[in-house]
FIVO-910935 format. One record per atom (N, C-alpha, C, O): y, z negated, x negated. Coordinates in pm, whole numbers, plus 50000, padded with zeros to 5 digits. Layout:
<recs>
Y  Z  X
...
</recs>
This chain:
<recs>
90289  75843  90161
90355  75738  90085
90358  75611  90169
90386  75616  90289
90330  75499  90107
90325  75372  90179
90462  75334  90232
90562  75355  90163
90470  75277  90356
90599  75233  90409
90645  75104  90347
90760  75065  90363
90554  75033  90273
90590  74905  90216
90649  74924  90077
90599  75005  89999
90754  74849  90045
90818  74869  89917
90733  74820  89803
90701  74701  89798
90694  74906  89710
90616  74862  89596
90709  74798  89494
90799  74864  89441
90688  74669  89467
90780  74597  89381
90718  74569  89245
90759  74476  89176
90621  74649  89208
90560  74635  89077
90657  74686  88971
90760  74744  89003
90621  74664  88844
90708  74708  88734
90732  74858  88743
90637  74936  88757
90858  74899  88735
90891  75041  88746
90868  75112  88614
90835  75048  88514
90886  75242  88613
90873  75317  88488
90976  75271  88385
91074  75206  88419
90951  75306  88258
91031  75254  88147
91178  75290  88158
91263  75213  88111
91212  75403  88219
91352  75444  88220
91442  75348  88297
91563  75343  88274
91383  75270  88389
91462  75172  88464
91408  75033  88441
91421  74946  88526
91348  75011  88326
91273  74888  88302
91359  74764  88309
91309  74659  88350
91487  74770  88272
91564  74648  88269
91655  74631  88390
91721  74527  88400
91662  74724  88480
91743  74711  88601
91892  74721  88574
91968  74755  88665
91936  74693  88450
92077  74703  88415
92108  74841  88359
92225  74876  88340
92003  74920  88333
92026  75050  88270
92077  75153  88369
92122  75260  88329
92071  75123  88497
92118  75217  88599
92242  75161  88668
92249  75042  88698
92340  75246  88693
92457  75207  88771
92416  75198  88918
92316  75257  88960
92494  75123  88995
92464  75108  89137
92450  75244  89206
92362  75264  89289
92540  75337  89170
92538  75469  89232
92409  75545  89199
92355  75616  89284
92359  75527  89076
92233  75593  89037
92117  75533  89114
92028  75604  89160
92118  75401  89128
92012  75335  89205
92015  75387  89348
91911  75418  89406
92135  75396  89405
92148  75442  89544
92096  75584  89560
92021  75612  89653
92134  75674  89468
92088  75812  89478
91936  75821  89465
91870  75890  89543
91882  75749  89368
91737  75750  89348
91662  75692  89466
91557  75742  89506
91718  75585  89522
91655  75520  89637
91649  75615  89756
91544  75629  89819
91761  75679  89785
91765  75774  89898
91665  75887  89876
91606  75938  89971
91647  75926  89748
91552  76034  89715
91406  75987  89717
91315  76068  89700
91385  75856  89737
91247  75805  89743
91191  75762  89609
91069  75756  89593
91277  75733  89512
91234  75691  89379
91201  75541  89382
91290  75457  89398
91073  75508  89367
91029  75370  89374
91086  75285  89261
91105  75165  89277
91112  75345  89147
91173  75272  89035
91312  75222  89074
91353  75114  89032
91382  75300  89154
91516  75258  89198
91506  75145  89301
91594  75059  89306
91402  75146  89382
91381  75033  89472
91357  74906  89391
91413  74801  89422
91273  74917  89287
91246  74801  89204
91373  74752  89135
91395  74631  89122
91458  74846  89090
91585  74808  89027
91677  74739  89128
91744  74642  89095
91680  74791  89251
91761  74728  89356
91711  74587  89385
91790  74495  89406
91581  74572  89387
91522  74440  89413
91565  74342  89303
91608  74230  89332
91553  74386  89178
91592  74297  89068
91740  74261  89074
91780  74148  89044
91821  74358  89112
91966  74337  89110
92014  74251  89226
92105  74170  89208
91956  74267  89346
92012  74200  89464
91922  74096  89531
91966  74031  89626
91799  74079  89486
91711  73984  89556
91761  73841  89547
91745  73764  89642
91823  73803  89434
91875  73666  89422
91987  73642  89522
91996  73534  89582
92074  73740  89540
92181  73728  89639
92124  73717  89780
92168  73634  89860
92025  73801  89811
91960  73796  89942
91900  73658  89965
91915  73600  90073
91832  73605  89863
91769  73473  89875
91875  73365  89900
91856  73278  89984
91986  73371  89827
92092  73272  89844
92149  73275  89985
92167  73171  90048
92178  73394  90035
92232  73406  90171
92133  73353  90274
92171  73282  90367
92005  73388  90257
91903  73344  90352
91883  73193  90346
91873  73127  90449
91877  73139  90225
91855  72995  90209
91970  72915  90270
91948  72816  90339
92094  72960  90244
92209  72887  90298
92213  72891  90450
92253  72794  90514
92171  73002  90508
92175  73015  90654
92058  72947  90723
92072  72891  90832
91941  72951  90658
91818  72905  90724
91774  72767  90679
91713  72694  90756
91806  72730  90554
91766  72599  90504
91616  72582  90491
91566  72469  90492
91544  72691  90479
91398  72685  90473
91351  72785  90368
91377  72905  90380
91281  72736  90266
91241  72822  90154
91147  72934  90198
91163  73048  90155
91050  72901  90284
90953  73003  90326
91021  73112  90408
90995  73231  90389
91110  73071  90500
91181  73171  90580
91272  73257  90492
91288  73376  90516
91332  73194  90389
91417  73272  90298
91335  73376  90223
91379  73490  90205
91214  73338  90179
91126  73434  90111
91086  73547  90206
91080  73664  90167
91059  73512  90331
91023  73614  90430
91139  73711  90451
91118  73832  90466
91262  73658  90453
91378  73744  90470
91390  73842  90354
91420  73960  90376
91367  73795  90231
91373  73886  90116
91277  74003  90136
91314  74119  90117
91153  73972  90174
91054  74078  90194
91098  74174  90303
91088  74296  90289
91149  74118  90415
91190  74202  90526
91310  74288  90489
91319  74404  90530
91403  74231  90411
91522  74307  90372
91483  74428  90287
91527  74539  90314
91399  74407  90185
91368  74519  90097
91270  74616  90161
91265  74734  90123
91192  74569  90256
91114  74661  90337
91209  74747  90420
91190  74868  90433
91313  74683  90476
91414  74757  90552
91492  74854  90465
91526  74964  90510
91521  74814  90341
91590  74904  90248
91507  75029  90224
91558  75141  90227
91378  75008  90200
91288  75122  90170
91272  75213  90291
91283  75335  90281
91245  75151  90406
91223  75232  90526
91351  75301  90574
91346  75412  90627
91465  75233  90554
91590  75288  90608
91676  75359  90505
91793  75387  90530
91617  75388  90387
91697  75444  90277
91767  75575  90314
91876  75603  90263
91707  75654  90401
91769  75781  90439
91897  75759  90519
91981  75848  90529
91913  75639  90575
92032  75609  90655
92148  75555  90573
92256  75533  90628
92127  75533  90444
92236  75480  90361
92341  75589  90338
92307  75702  90302
92468  75555  90360
92578  75649  90340
92677  75589  90240
92750  75496  90276
92682  75640  90117
92771  75581  90016
92918  75583  90055
92995  75499  90010
92957  75679  90139
93098  75684  90180
93137  75568  90270
93256  75540  90289
93037  75500  90326
93064  75385  90414
93068  75253  90338
93109  75151  90393
93026  75255  90213
93028  75129  90136
92925  75132  90025
92846  75226  90013
92928  75028  89944
92837  75019  89830
92695  74990  89874
92671  74944  89986
92601  75016  89784
92462  74984  89813
92445  74833  89832
92373  74788  89921
92513  74755  89746
92505  74609  89759
92555  74563  89895
92496  74475  89957
92665  74621  89941
92719  74585  90073
92623  74622  90184
92608  74548  90282
92557  74737  90171
92458  74781  90270
92341  74683  90275
92293  74648  90383
92296  74639  90157
92184  74544  90151
92226  74410  90211
92146  74347  90281
92348  74366  90186
92397  74241  90247
92401  74255  90399
92367  74160  90471
92441  74372  90449
92441  74394  90594
92301  74382  90653
92282  74320  90757
92203  74442  90585
92063  74430  90630
92021  74284  90626
91952  74236  90717
92062  74212  90521
92027  74070  90507
92081  73990  90624
92009  73909  90681
92206  74012  90659
92265  73936  90770
92192  73962  90902
92174  73871  90982
92150  74086  90922
92075  74118  91045
91938  74048  91045
91895  73996  91148
91872  74047  90929
91741  73981  90921
91754  73830  90940
91669  73768  91004
91861  73772  90886
91885  73628  90906
91908  73600  91055
91853  73504  91109
91988  73683  91119
92014  73666  91263
91884  73678  91342
91862  73601  91436
91799  73774  91306
91670  73790  91374
91584  73665  91355
91519  73619  91449
91584  73611  91234
91503  73492  91205
91553  73373  91284
91473  73297  91338
91685  73356  91290
91741  73244  91368
91710  73259  91517
91681  73161  91585
91716  73382  91567
91685  73406  91709
91538  73375  91737
91505  73314  91838
91450  73417  91645
91307  73389  91662
91281  73239  91657
91200  73186  91733
91352  73170  91566
91336  73024  91556
91379  72958  91687
91312  72867  91735
91492  73003  91744
91541  72946  91870
91441  72970  91983
91417  72881  92065
91382  73091  91986
91281  73119  92089
91162  73026  92075
91112  72971  92174
91116  73007  91949
91002  72917  91927
91035  72775  91971
90954  72710  92037
91154  72727  91936
91192  72591  91973
91201  72576  92125
91161  72473  92180
91253  72679  92193
91260  72672  92339
91121  72667  92400
91095  72591  92494
91031  72750  92345
90894  72750  92397
90825  72617  92374
90759  72564  92463
90841  72562  92253
90778  72433  92221
90837  72324  92309
90765  72239  92360
90970  72327  92325
91035  72226  92407
90989  72235  92552
90964  72134  92617
90978  72360  92602
90933  72379  92740
90789  72330  92756
90755  72266  92855
90705  72361  92656
90566  72315  92663
90560  72164  92655
90483  72100  92727
90643  72105  92566
90643  71959  92553
90690  71893  92681
90636  71790  92722
90792  71951  92744
90843  71894  92869
90739  71906  92980
90723  71814  93060
90669  72018  92984
90569  72039  93088
90454  71940  93074
90390  71903  93172
90430  71896  92950
90319  71804  92926
90367  71663  92898
90292  71581  92845
90492  71634  92933
90549  71504  92899
90462  71390  92948
90429  71381  93067
90424  71304  92854
90340  71186  92882
90207  71223  92946
90142  71138  93006
90167  71348  92933
90039  71392  92987
90032  71380  93138
89922  71370  93193
90145  71382  93205
90150  71361  93350
90147  71494  93423
90242  71571  93412
90039  71524  93497
90032  71650  93569
90133  71657  93684
90171  71765  93727
90176  71539  93734
90270  71535  93846
90412  71524  93791
90479  71422  93808
90455  71631  93726
90582  71630  93655
90702  71613  93748
90807  71566  93704
90689  71650  93873
90802  71647  93965
90829  71511  94026
90927  71493  94098
90742  71414  93999
90768  71283  94058
90896  71226  93998
90926  71253  93881
90975  71148  94074
91104  71100  94025
91093  71020  93895
91182  71026  93811
90983  70945  93878
90969  70862  93759
90950  70944  93632
90974  70894  93521
90908  71071  93646
90881  71153  93527
91007  71173  93443
91001  71167  93321
91120  71195  93509
91246  71213  93436
91281  71087  93359
91324  71092  93244
91263  70970  93425
91291  70843  93358
91198  70824  93239
91241  70777  93133
91070  70859  93256
90974  70846  93146
91017  70929  93026
91010  70883  92912
91061  71052  93052
91104  71138  92942
91224  71081  92869
91232  71085  92747
91319  71026  92946
91436  70964  92886
91395  70845  92801
91447  70826  92691
91302  70764  92851
91255  70647  92775
91188  70688  92645
91212  70628  92540
91103  70792  92652
91034  70837  92531
91135  70887  92428
91126  70853  92310
91233  70968  92473
91335  71018  92379
91415  70903  92320
91447  70904  92201
91447  70803  92404
91523  70688  92355
91446  70608  92252
91502  70568  92150
91318  70585  92278
91237  70508  92183
91213  70587  92055
91209  70530  91946
91197  70719  92068
91180  70803  91950
91304  70793  91861
91292  70787  91739
91422  70790  91923
91547  70781  91846
91561  70648  91775
91638  70638  91679
91490  70545  91819
91498  70413  91756
91406  70397  91636
91417  70300  91561
91316  70491  91617
91223  70482  91504
91296  70502  91372
91403  70565  91369
91240  70450  91262
91297  70481  91131
91300  70632  91110
91213  70704  91160
91400  70679  91037
91422  70823  91021
91298  70902  90977
91273  71008  91034
91219  70855  90879
91102  70934  90838
90998  70948  90950
90942  71055  90969
90974  70838  91024
90876  70844  91134
90928  70936  91244
90853  71015  91301
91056  70925  91272
91117  71009  91375
91106  71157  91336
91075  71241  91420
91132  71187  91209
91127  71327  91165
90986  71383  91179
90969  71495  91227
90886  71306  91137
90747  71353  91145
90707  71378  91289
90646  71480  91320
90741  71285  91379
90701  71301  91519
90777  71416  91586
90721  71487  91669
90904  71433  91551
90978  71546  91609
90920  71680  91561
90906  71773  91641
90886  71689  91434
90825  71812  91383
90689  71836  91447
90650  71950  91471
90618  71728  91476
90487  71739  91540
90499  71788  91683
90431  71883  91722
90586  71724  91762
90590  71753  91905
90687  71864  91943
90661  71938  92038
90798  71877  91871
90896  71977  91911
90880  72109  91838
90919  72213  91890
90823  72106  91716
90803  72231  91643
90655  72265  91628
90620  72368  91571
90568  72177  91681
90425  72204  91684
90367  72227  91544
90280  72313  91526
90415  72150  91446
90364  72165  91310
90246  72071  91287
90242  71961  91342
90153  72115  91206
90044  72027  91164
90097  71933  91056
90206  71954  91002
90019  71829  91026
90064  71736  90923
90074  71803  90787
90161  71769  90707
89986  71898  90760
89994  71973  90634
90122  72055  90629
90188  72060  90526
90159  72119  90740
90282  72197  90746
90405  72108  90731
90504  72145  90668
90397  71988  90790
90508  71893  90778
90525  71851  90632
90638  71839  90583
90414  71828  90563
90420  71791  90422
90486  71901  90341
90567  71874  90252
90452  72027  90372
90514  72140  90302
90662  72150  90335
90744  72175  90246
90697  72129  90462
90837  72140  90504
90924  72031  90441
91035  72058  90395
90872  71907  90438
90953  71795  90391
90941  71771  90241
91029  71709  90181
90832  71820  90180
90808  71791  90039
90743  71655  90018
90728  71611  89904
90705  71587  90128
90639  71457  90116
90489  71476  90094
90433  71577  90139
90423  71381  90026
90276  71388  90015
90212  71381  90154
90267  71319  90245
90097  71446  90169
90029  71448  90299
89998  71306  90347
90010  71277  90465
89957  71220  90254
89927  71080  90292
90048  71010  90350
90036  70931  90443
90166  71039  90296
90290  70979  90346
90319  71029  90487
90360  70951  90574
90299  71159  90510
90321  71215  90643
90227  71149  90744
90270  71110  90853
90099  71137  90707
90002  71075  90798
90040  70931  90828
90029  70885  90942
90086  70860  90726
90125  70720  90744
90245  70709  90838
90247  70623  90927
90346  70794  90819
90463  70791  90909
90422  70825  91053
90471  70763  91147
90333  70923  91069
90289  70962  91204
90215  70846  91271
90240  70814  91387
90125  70782  91197
90047  70672  91253
90137  70554  91292
90125  70499  91402
90227  70516  91201
90315  70403  91230
90411  70434  91346
90437  70349  91431
90462  70557  91346
90553  70595  91453
90485  70592  91589
90543  70543  91686
90363  70645  91597
90290  70643  91724
90257  70501  91768
90264  70469  91887
90222  70414  91672
90194  70275  91707
90317  70207  91766
90308  70135  91865
90431  70231  91703
90555  70169  91755
90589  70220  91894
90628  70143  91981
90574  70351  91913
90602  70406  92046
90509  70345  92150
90552  70309  92260
90381  70333  92115
90283  70276  92207
90322  70135  92247
90322  70100  92365
90354  70053  92148
90388  69913  92173
90513  69902  92262
90518  69820  92353
90612  69987  92234
90737  69977  92309
90727  70034  92449
90799  69992  92539
90638  70131  92467
90630  70198  92597
90524  70143  92691
90527  70170  92811
90429  70067  92636
90324  70012  92723
90383  69903  92811
90454  69815  92762
90353  69907  92941
90400  69799  93030
90343  69666  92987
90232  69661  92933
90416  69558  93009
90368  69424  92973
90236  69396  93041
90216  69430  93158
90145  69335  92967
90014  69302  93024
89908  69404  92994
89790  69375  93013
89946  69526  92947
89846  69627  92914
89817  69619  92766
89907  69592  92686
89691  69643  92727
89653  69629  92588
89653  69757  92515
89623  69759  92395
</recs>
């Protein structure tokens, strides 16, 4: 039997998801009834999505959490104990753990990107020279002075290592708008950071 939860249309007896009580879904799920998994998905996936979206603020990550939660429900069904709480409560518990895992992974990625960005600050191989710290402060200061859209695009580019296409998906802006903000933002940074007399 596949470890992945099959979320296709279940058999007719559970076709509407409302025809089974929570306790029936729980019993069937523990017994390995895929129709009961599908019923559980229909009944609680919207709640899982809401919890994930509110915590993460990212549609794609929220969708990933839904998949991970119901995969966890299917794989861990033998561990469900009705005497400890409702099936819905158990699913919410799995959801909270998956959200915490996602936030931890996001923090690790941000730390790695930040460390990589700091190591390559201004493309200077001699990072330990005293002026390097001042340069980094100047770049951060000038970045903070940019208009909000340009600042957002450049931060997503350098601190989260997103491509312009990914930034367009994240922000909902057209790709041309993202490219325009990136170009204008880089031009402004260049002008402000270049020493006088350099072209």
